[in-house]
PLY file of the C-alpha trace (Angstrom):
ply
format ascii 1.0
element vertex 123
property float x
property float y
property float z
element edge 122
property int vertex1
property int vertex2
end_header
162.27 -72.61 -88.04
158.78 -72.28 -88.68
155.81 -73.13 -86.22
153.24 -75.51 -87.04
150.13 -77.12 -85.47
149.01 -80.81 -86.43
145.39 -82.16 -85.43
145.01 -86.01 -85.84
142.11 -88.10 -85.63
142.43 -91.87 -84.58
140.17 -94.37 -85.01
137.92 -95.17 -81.80
139.26 -99.03 -81.46
142.53 -97.79 -80.51
143.59 -98.20 -76.66
145.22 -95.10 -75.01
148.50 -96.86 -74.94
148.22 -97.38 -78.82
147.51 -93.94 -79.28
150.27 -92.63 -76.62
152.78 -94.69 -78.64
151.73 -93.43 -82.14
151.65 -90.04 -80.97
155.31 -90.37 -79.21
156.59 -92.24 -82.73
155.36 -88.81 -84.64
157.06 -86.49 -81.74
160.15 -88.66 -82.23
160.49 -88.28 -85.76
159.83 -84.49 -85.53
162.63 -83.99 -82.78
165.07 -86.45 -84.83
164.77 -84.31 -87.77
165.91 -80.99 -85.97
162.15 -79.88 -84.72
161.09 -79.44 -81.27
157.69 -80.21 -79.52
156.04 -77.26 -78.20
152.76 -78.16 -76.94
150.58 -81.36 -77.00
146.91 -81.74 -75.91
144.94 -84.69 -75.94
140.95 -83.97 -76.77
140.01 -87.54 -76.26
136.94 -89.06 -77.81
134.59 -86.73 -80.08
131.66 -87.33 -82.26
132.66 -86.56 -85.85
130.34 -84.24 -88.10
130.08 -87.12 -90.68
131.13 -90.71 -90.90
134.67 -91.42 -91.79
135.40 -95.28 -92.57
132.03 -96.05 -91.24
133.43 -94.39 -88.03
130.95 -91.81 -86.38
133.57 -91.03 -83.37
137.15 -90.16 -83.21
140.17 -89.99 -80.80
141.65 -86.20 -81.28
144.92 -85.30 -80.60
146.71 -82.03 -80.88
150.41 -81.21 -81.38
152.13 -77.86 -81.75
155.89 -77.97 -82.90
158.58 -76.03 -84.21
160.24 -77.56 -87.31
162.12 -76.53 -90.70
159.80 -76.75 -93.66
160.88 -80.03 -95.18
160.17 -82.07 -92.33
156.47 -81.78 -93.18
156.28 -83.87 -95.99
158.12 -86.51 -93.93
155.56 -86.40 -91.26
152.50 -86.30 -93.59
153.96 -89.16 -94.98
154.00 -90.84 -91.99
150.41 -89.72 -91.17
149.44 -91.49 -94.50
151.04 -94.68 -93.62
149.60 -94.78 -90.25
146.23 -97.07 -91.16
144.86 -95.96 -87.97
144.42 -92.46 -88.63
141.31 -91.28 -89.97
142.26 -87.60 -90.79
144.95 -85.13 -90.18
145.64 -81.51 -90.82
149.15 -79.69 -90.47
148.89 -76.00 -90.39
151.61 -73.39 -90.75
151.27 -70.55 -88.12
152.13 -66.88 -89.19
153.15 -64.34 -86.60
149.26 -64.01 -85.51
148.67 -67.61 -85.06
152.08 -67.92 -82.84
150.66 -65.07 -80.79
147.16 -66.67 -80.41
148.49 -70.10 -79.76
150.67 -68.66 -76.61
147.67 -66.89 -75.42
145.60 -69.77 -75.58
148.08 -72.03 -73.62
147.94 -69.16 -71.07
144.11 -69.24 -70.83
143.83 -65.60 -72.12
141.76 -66.54 -75.14
137.85 -65.66 -74.96
138.45 -63.28 -71.81
138.08 -59.85 -71.84
140.80 -57.34 -70.83
140.39 -54.83 -67.86
140.37 -52.12 -70.04
137.72 -53.63 -72.57
135.32 -54.48 -69.14
136.09 -50.59 -67.96
134.92 -49.50 -71.59
131.85 -51.23 -71.20
130.97 -50.17 -67.71
131.61 -46.58 -68.59
129.00 -46.62 -71.27
0 1
1 2
2 3
3 4
4 5
5 6
6 7
7 8
8 9
9 10
10 11
11 12
12 13
13 14
14 15
15 16
16 17
17 18
18 19
19 20
20 21
21 22
22 23
23 24
24 25
25 26
26 27
27 28
28 29
29 30
30 31
31 32
32 33
33 34
34 35
35 36
36 37
37 38
38 39
39 40
40 41
41 42
42 43
43 44
44 45
45 46
46 47
47 48
48 49
49 50
50 51
51 52
52 53
53 54
54 55
55 56
56 57
57 58
58 59
59 60
60 61
61 62
62 63
63 64
64 65
65 66
66 67
67 68
68 69
69 70
70 71
71 72
72 73
73 74
74 75
75 76
76 77
77 78
78 79
79 80
80 81
81 82
82 83
83 84
84 85
85 86
86 87
87 88
88 89
89 90
90 91
91 92
92 93
93 94
94 95
95 96
96 97
97 98
98 99
99 100
100 101
101 102
102 103
103 104
104 105
105 106
106 107
107 108
108 109
109 110
110 111
111 112
112 113
113 114
114 115
115 116
116 117
117 118
118 119
119 120
120 121
121 122
């Protein structure tokens, strides 16, 4: 199975309960078709870089999952059918992307290692 990341942007007029129920339906679709939910993050309301459907803000949600390749077409069809979604993006992670995602979840991204700190101080 491959690992994927999907970022979805919902319209800002939805309540948190509506967003949670829609996300749960997407996760249920993934798990019922042989996939596995790895990680989710709720990023909240953010300002968009440009207006989409006359909206200048959107509610972001991030889903990381493992699934067979044929599931992506089904998932993206569900994304397209959902009128409350402004945009979505699904990306397949390679070995480096999986490593980066695991380090990001552990909080190791953006921090210098001890060895790198020692090299800077020795110079």
